[in-house]
C-alpha positions as CSV (number, residue, x, y, z in Angstrom):
1,X,-14.1,8.1,1.5
2,X,-11.6,7.6,-1.2
3,X,-10.5,4.2,-2.3
4,X,-7.5,3.3,-4.4
5,X,-7.4,0.2,-6.5
6,X,-5.9,-0.9,-9.8
7,X,-7.2,0.7,-12.9
8,X,-5.9,1.1,-16.4
9,X,-6.5,3.7,-19.1
10,X,-5.2,4.0,-22.6
11,X,-6.3,7.6,-23.4
12,X,-5.3,9.9,-20.5
13,X,-2.6,12.4,-21.4
14,X,-2.2,13.0,-17.7
15,X,-0.6,9.6,-17.0
16,X,1.9,7.2,-18.5
17,X,-0.6,4.8,-20.0
18,X,0.4,1.1,-19.7
19,X,1.4,-0.4,-23.0
20,X,0.7,-4.0,-21.9
21,X,-2.2,-4.0,-19.4
22,X,-2.0,-7.8,-19.2
23,X,-4.1,-9.9,-16.8
24,X,-2.5,-12.6,-14.7
25,X,-3.9,-15.7,-13.1
26,X,-6.0,-15.2,-10.0
27,X,-9.2,-15.8,-8.2
28,X,-11.3,-16.4,-11.3
29,X,-9.6,-19.8,-11.8
30,X,-8.8,-20.4,-8.1
31,X,-10.8,-23.0,-6.2
32,X,-11.3,-22.2,-2.5
33,X,-13.1,-25.6,-2.1
34,X,-10.2,-27.5,-3.4
35,X,-7.9,-25.6,-1.1
36,X,-10.1,-26.4,1.9
37,X,-10.4,-30.0,0.8
38,X,-6.6,-30.4,0.7
39,X,-5.9,-28.6,4.0
40,X,-8.7,-30.4,6.0
41,X,-8.7,-33.6,4.0
42,X,-5.1,-34.7,4.1
43,X,-5.0,-34.9,8.0
44,X,-8.3,-36.9,7.8
45,X,-6.7,-39.2,5.2
46,X,-3.8,-39.9,7.6
47,X,-6.2,-40.8,10.4
48,X,-8.0,-43.2,8.1
49,X,-4.9,-44.7,6.4
50,X,-3.1,-45.4,9.7
51,X,-6.4,-46.4,11.5
52,X,-6.0,-43.8,14.1
53,X,-8.7,-42.6,16.5
54,X,-10.6,-39.4,15.3
55,X,-9.3,-37.9,18.5
56,X,-5.9,-37.5,16.7
57,X,-7.5,-35.4,14.0
58,X,-7.2,-32.0,15.7
59,X,-3.6,-32.7,16.5
60,X,-2.8,-33.4,12.8
61,X,-4.5,-30.1,11.5
62,X,-1.2,-28.1,11.7
63,X,-0.1,-30.3,8.8
64,X,-2.5,-28.2,6.8
65,X,-0.2,-25.1,7.0
66,X,2.5,-26.4,4.7
67,X,-0.3,-27.9,2.5
68,X,-1.8,-24.4,2.3
69,X,1.5,-22.9,1.4
70,X,2.2,-25.6,-1.2
71,X,-1.2,-25.2,-2.8
72,X,-0.6,-21.5,-3.4
73,X,3.0,-22.1,-4.7
74,X,1.8,-24.6,-7.2
75,X,-1.4,-22.8,-8.2
76,X,0.5,-19.5,-8.7
77,X,3.1,-21.3,-10.8
78,X,0.8,-23.3,-13.1
79,X,-2.5,-21.4,-13.2
80,X,-3.3,-19.7,-16.5
81,X,-4.5,-16.1,-16.9
82,X,-8.3,-15.7,-17.3
83,X,-9.4,-14.0,-20.5
84,X,-6.1,-12.2,-21.2
85,X,-6.3,-10.6,-24.6
86,X,-3.1,-8.6,-24.4
87,X,-0.4,-9.4,-27.0
88,X,3.0,-9.3,-25.3
89,X,6.3,-8.7,-27.2
90,X,7.6,-12.2,-26.7
91,X,11.2,-11.1,-26.3
92,X,14.0,-13.0,-24.6
93,X,14.6,-12.2,-20.9
94,X,18.1,-11.0,-21.9
95,X,16.5,-8.0,-23.7
96,X,15.0,-6.8,-20.4
97,X,17.6,-7.7,-17.7
98,X,21.2,-8.6,-17.5
99,X,21.8,-11.5,-15.0
100,X,25.3,-11.4,-13.6
101,X,25.1,-14.2,-11.1
102,X,25.7,-17.8,-12.3
103,X,23.2,-19.2,-9.8
104,X,20.5,-17.6,-11.8
105,X,21.7,-18.8,-15.2
106,X,18.6,-21.0,-15.6
107,X,16.6,-17.9,-16.3
108,X,17.4,-17.2,-19.9
109,X,15.7,-16.9,-23.3
110,X,12.0,-17.4,-22.6
111,X,12.4,-19.0,-19.1
112,X,10.8,-16.3,-16.9
113,X,12.3,-15.4,-13.5
114,X,10.0,-15.2,-10.5
115,X,9.5,-11.6,-9.6
116,X,10.7,-12.0,-6.0
117,X,14.0,-13.5,-7.2
118,X,14.3,-10.6,-9.6
119,X,13.9,-7.7,-7.2
120,X,15.9,-9.3,-4.3
121,X,18.9,-10.0,-6.7
122,X,18.5,-6.6,-8.3
123,X,18.8,-5.0,-4.9
124,X,21.9,-7.1,-4.3
125,X,23.5,-5.9,-7.5
126,X,23.3,-9.3,-9.2
127,X,20.9,-8.1,-11.9
128,X,21.0,-5.0,-14.1
129,X,18.2,-3.4,-16.1
130,X,18.6,-3.1,-19.8
131,X,16.9,0.3,-20.1
132,X,14.4,2.4,-18.1
133,X,13.0,0.7,-15.0
134,X,9.4,1.8,-15.7
135,X,9.4,0.6,-19.3
136,X,10.9,-2.8,-18.3
137,X,8.4,-3.2,-15.4
138,X,5.5,-2.3,-17.7
139,X,6.4,-5.4,-19.8
140,X,7.0,-7.5,-16.7
141,X,4.6,-10.3,-17.8
142,X,6.9,-10.9,-20.8
143,X,9.9,-11.8,-18.7
144,X,8.8,-12.4,-15.1
145,X,6.5,-14.9,-13.5
146,X,4.3,-14.2,-10.5
147,X,4.8,-17.4,-8.5
148,X,5.4,-17.6,-4.7
149,X,8.9,-18.4,-3.7
150,X,10.5,-19.8,-0.5
151,X,11.8,-16.4,0.3
152,X,8.2,-15.0,0.3
153,X,6.8,-17.9,2.2
154,X,9.5,-17.4,4.9
155,X,8.7,-13.6,5.1
156,X,4.9,-14.4,5.2
157,X,5.2,-16.9,8.0
158,X,8.0,-15.4,10.2
159,X,7.3,-11.7,9.8
160,X,4.0,-10.8,8.1
161,X,1.7,-13.1,10.2
162,X,3.3,-12.1,13.6
163,X,3.0,-8.4,12.7
164,X,-0.7,-8.9,11.7
165,X,-1.4,-10.6,15.0
166,X,0.4,-8.1,17.2
167,X,0.3,-4.5,16.0
168,X,1.5,-3.3,19.4
169,X,2.4,0.3,20.1
170,X,6.0,-0.6,20.3
171,X,5.9,-2.5,17.0
172,X,4.2,0.3,15.1
173,X,6.5,2.9,16.6
174,X,9.6,0.9,15.5
175,X,8.3,0.4,12.0
176,X,7.3,4.0,11.5
177,X,10.5,5.5,12.9
178,X,12.8,3.1,11.1
179,X,11.0,3.9,7.9
180,X,9.8,7.5,7.9
181,X,12.6,9.0,10.0
182,X,15.2,7.9,7.4
183,X,15.6,11.5,6.3
184,X,13.3,14.3,5.0
185,X,15.7,14.8,2.1
186,X,15.2,11.2,1.1
187,X,11.4,11.6,0.8
188,X,11.7,15.1,-0.7
189,X,13.7,13.6,-3.6
190,X,10.5,12.2,-5.0
191,X,7.6,13.8,-3.1
192,X,8.7,17.3,-4.1
193,X,8.0,20.4,-2.1
194,X,4.5,19.5,-1.0
195,X,5.8,16.4,0.9
196,X,2.5,14.6,0.5
197,X,2.9,10.8,0.4
198,X,-0.6,10.0,-0.8
199,X,-2.3,10.1,-4.2
200,X,-2.9,13.4,-5.9
201,X,-6.0,14.2,-7.9
202,X,-5.9,14.9,-11.7
203,X,-8.3,17.7,-12.6
204,X,-8.2,17.2,-16.4
205,X,-7.2,13.9,-18.0
206,X,-6.1,15.7,-21.1
207,X,-3.7,18.0,-19.3
208,X,-0.2,17.2,-18.0
209,X,-0.4,18.8,-14.5
210,X,2.6,19.0,-12.3
211,X,2.9,16.9,-9.1
212,X,2.4,20.1,-7.1
213,X,-0.8,20.9,-9.0
214,X,-2.4,17.5,-8.5
215,X,-1.4,17.5,-4.8
216,X,-3.0,20.9,-4.4
217,X,-6.1,19.6,-6.2
218,X,-6.2,16.8,-3.6
219,X,-5.8,19.1,-0.6
220,X,-8.6,21.3,-1.8
221,X,-10.8,18.3,-2.6
222,X,-10.4,16.9,0.9
223,X,-11.2,20.2,2.5
224,X,-14.2,20.9,0.2
225,X,-15.6,17.4,0.6
226,X,-15.3,17.8,4.3
227,X,-17.1,21.1,4.2
228,X,-14.5,22.6,6.6
229,X,-15.5,25.9,8.3
230,X,-13.6,28.5,10.3
231,X,-13.4,27.6,14.0
232,X,-14.1,23.9,13.5
233,X,-11.8,21.3,15.2
234,X,-10.0,19.1,12.6
235,X,-8.0,16.0,13.3
236,X,-5.6,14.4,10.8
237,X,-4.6,10.9,11.9
238,X,-1.3,9.8,10.3
239,X,-0.6,13.4,9.1
240,X,2.8,12.6,7.5
241,X,4.7,15.9,7.1
242,X,1.7,18.0,8.0
243,X,0.9,19.6,4.7
244,X,-2.9,19.0,5.0
245,X,-3.0,20.3,8.5
246,X,-1.2,23.5,7.5
247,X,-3.3,23.9,4.3
248,X,-6.6,23.4,6.1
249,X,-5.8,25.8,8.9
250,X,-4.6,28.5,6.5
251,X,-7.2,28.3,3.8
252,X,-10.3,27.2,5.8
253,X,-9.6,28.6,9.2
254,X,-10.1,25.3,11.1
255,X,-8.2,24.5,14.3
256,X,-6.2,21.6,13.0
257,X,-4.2,18.9,14.8
258,X,-2.0,16.3,13.1
259,X,-0.9,13.0,14.6
260,X,2.2,11.0,13.6
261,X,4.7,8.6,15.1
262,X,7.5,10.1,13.0
263,X,9.8,12.4,14.9
264,X,11.2,14.0,11.7
265,X,7.6,14.4,10.4
266,X,6.6,16.1,13.7
267,X,9.4,18.7,13.5
268,X,8.9,19.2,9.7
269,X,5.2,19.6,10.1
270,X,5.4,22.2,12.8
271,X,7.9,24.2,10.7
272,X,5.6,23.9,7.7
273,X,2.7,25.4,9.7
274,X,5.0,28.4,10.4
275,X,5.9,28.5,6.7
276,X,2.2,28.7,5.9
277,X,1.9,31.7,8.2
278,X,-0.4,29.9,10.6
279,X,-0.4,30.7,14.3
280,X,0.9,27.8,16.4
281,X,-2.3,28.1,18.5
282,X,-4.4,27.2,15.5
283,X,-2.5,24.2,14.2
284,X,0.0,21.7,15.5
285,X,1.6,18.4,14.8
286,X,1.9,15.9,17.7
287,X,4.1,12.9,17.9
288,X,1.7,10.3,19.3
289,X,0.2,6.8,18.8
290,X,-3.3,7.1,17.4
291,X,-4.5,5.0,20.4
292,X,-3.4,7.7,22.8
293,X,-5.3,10.6,21.1
294,X,-7.5,12.2,23.8
295,X,-11.2,11.5,23.1
296,X,-12.3,14.9,24.3
297,X,-13.0,17.5,23.2
298,X,-14.6,16.0,20.1
299,X,-13.7,17.0,16.6
300,X,-16.0,18.3,13.8
301,X,-13.9,16.8,11.0
302,X,-11.4,13.9,11.0
303,X,-9.3,12.8,8.1
304,X,-7.1,9.8,7.7
305,X,-5.2,9.5,4.4
306,X,-3.5,6.2,3.8
307,X,-2.7,5.6,7.5
308,X,-5.5,3.2,8.4
309,X,-3.8,0.4,6.5
310,X,-1.1,0.5,9.3
311,X,-3.8,0.0,12.0
312,X,-4.0,-3.6,10.8
313,X,-6.9,-6.0,10.1
314,X,-7.2,-7.1,13.7
315,X,-7.6,-3.6,15.1
316,X,-9.4,-1.9,12.2
317,X,-12.9,-2.0,13.7
318,X,-11.6,-0.8,17.1
319,X,-9.9,2.1,15.3
320,X,-13.1,3.1,13.5
321,X,-15.1,2.9,16.7
322,X,-12.5,5.2,18.3
323,X,-12.8,7.7,15.4
324,X,-16.6,7.7,15.7
325,X,-16.4,8.3,19.4
326,X,-14.1,11.3,18.7
327,X,-16.5,12.9,16.2
328,X,-19.3,15.3,17.0
329,X,-22.7,13.9,16.2
330,X,-22.8,15.7,12.9
331,X,-19.1,15.3,12.2
332,X,-17.5,14.0,9.0
333,X,-14.8,11.4,8.5
334,X,-12.7,11.2,5.3
335,X,-10.9,7.9,4.9
336,X,-8.5,7.2,2.1
337,X,-7.2,3.6,1.7
338,X,-4.8,2.0,-0.7
339,X,-6.2,-1.5,-1.0
340,X,-6.1,-4.7,-3.1
341,X,-8.8,-5.4,-5.7
342,X,-11.4,-8.0,-4.9
343,X,-10.8,-9.8,-8.2
344,X,-7.3,-10.5,-7.1
345,X,-4.4,-11.9,-9.1
346,X,-1.4,-13.7,-7.7
347,X,0.6,-10.7,-8.8
348,X,-1.3,-8.6,-6.2
349,X,0.0,-10.8,-3.4
350,X,3.5,-10.8,-4.7
351,X,3.5,-7.0,-4.8
352,X,1.6,-6.9,-1.5
353,X,4.4,-8.8,0.3
354,X,7.0,-6.6,-1.4
355,X,5.2,-3.5,-0.1
356,X,5.0,-4.9,3.4
357,X,8.8,-5.6,3.4
358,X,10.1,-2.5,1.7
359,X,7.5,0.3,1.3
360,X,4.7,0.2,3.8
361,X,5.7,-2.1,6.7
362,X,2.8,-3.2,8.8
363,X,0.1,-2.0,6.4
364,X,-1.8,-5.3,6.4
365,X,-5.3,-3.7,6.2
366,X,-4.9,-2.9,2.5
367,X,-8.1,-4.6,1.8
368,X,-10.8,-4.5,-0.9
369,X,-13.4,-1.7,-1.0
370,X,-16.3,-3.9,0.1
371,X,-14.4,-5.0,3.2
372,X,-13.6,-1.4,4.2
373,X,-17.2,-0.2,3.6
374,X,-18.5,-3.2,5.7
375,X,-16.2,-2.2,8.6
376,X,-17.3,1.4,8.4
377,X,-21.0,0.6,8.4
378,X,-20.6,-1.9,11.2
379,X,-18.8,0.8,13.2
380,X,-21.8,3.1,12.8
381,X,-20.8,5.3,9.9
382,X,-23.1,6.3,7.1
383,X,-21.3,6.3,3.7
384,X,-22.0,9.5,1.8
385,X,-19.7,9.1,-1.2
386,X,-17.1,6.7,-2.6
387,X,-14.4,7.5,-5.2
388,X,-12.0,5.1,-6.8
389,X,-8.9,7.0,-7.9
390,X,-6.5,4.3,-9.1
391,X,-5.7,6.2,-12.3
392,X,-4.9,9.3,-10.3
393,X,-2.5,7.3,-8.2
394,X,-0.9,6.0,-11.3
395,X,-0.3,9.6,-12.4
396,X,1.1,10.5,-9.0
397,X,3.6,7.6,-8.8
398,X,4.7,8.4,-12.3
399,X,5.6,12.0,-11.2
400,X,7.3,10.6,-8.1
401,X,9.4,8.4,-10.4
402,X,10.4,11.3,-12.6
403,X,11.4,13.3,-9.5
404,X,13.4,10.3,-8.2
405,X,15.3,10.0,-11.5
406,X,16.4,13.6,-11.2
407,X,17.7,13.2,-7.7
408,X,18.8,9.5,-7.9
409,X,22.6,10.0,-7.8
410,X,22.5,12.4,-4.9
411,X,20.2,10.2,-2.7
412,X,21.9,6.9,-3.5
413,X,25.3,8.6,-2.8
414,X,24.1,9.4,0.7
415,X,21.8,6.5,1.6
416,X,23.2,3.7,-0.6
417,X,21.4,1.6,-3.3
418,X,19.4,-0.8,-1.1
């Protein structure tokens, strides 16, 4: 299993090393007991203060929801970072961004703007960047604050929570097709010719490999780690544009099946199989919900690269039990998850909600490594190996960003800026 979390490195030539790896406030100064006391205690206080019967207490518990939200808003705003030794530049906000809307005039000099207000207004054209986007975001702790805003609370309550609770076939289908069927050229603009929307693997930290090289490294690593052999049945759940399916069938002789909800991805993937010179009887991409995959015949190898997050927390164990049931007794399962770190910072939640809204809708099972391992073991899997490849993901995204800059004008001209 591969697991992606946040890491930093100052010495790798293979990535763009962060100049200001600052730490933000988070769980190290957060009191869960204080939160529980406020959420549960205030309704009890009302019962006592107004001399009500304790029978009223359960009916007052919903008051705890706005208290819960308010607690996070205040703690994210006023909590101080824990043991942060990074020296930031200390520049004025005007040196990073140009605010063009008068309603945001309060954010000037050293008065930091909440990150959610920044990116929403940037998308609306009310803020411009004073330089390269990556350089400015690397210094984000110098000009932006990571506090929860009303916009994020509204999204969390009205969209995120309902999606977490439902995760129906219709919901997942609509999210995937609205997102991934936007256009293959849109994704090719930054993914490049491999069309792999997951982390690559850097083979040498001192070498500047291309995006294609690190993605080829990853494809080979997955197949080698899975010990794929000719004639074995391989299933790739959430196969994207089908590159792993075509690669495994061509280079390792497996009978490979890819599953996706994307119509464009299905067509692209089947064409890719032909481009790789693989017979359509040996490999295929099927447009199907993972819950509808036939359980028999069983598979020798099953891979799932950054799709299980979309299964959702509520259905995660059921999904893993389904995978185990589809595997031969001596089969192997390769799971790659992009998750949050256990030692969380408020910044993680801000970006998590951003990702849920704009990048990976419905991917609420982006959880810490310990949670994922626990679910795997509860579902009957024996963990054979674990890798954390956050630095590799950093290098991958950097290369995606460089590709995007090259193709930005063409793509925004066709699809718009938002």
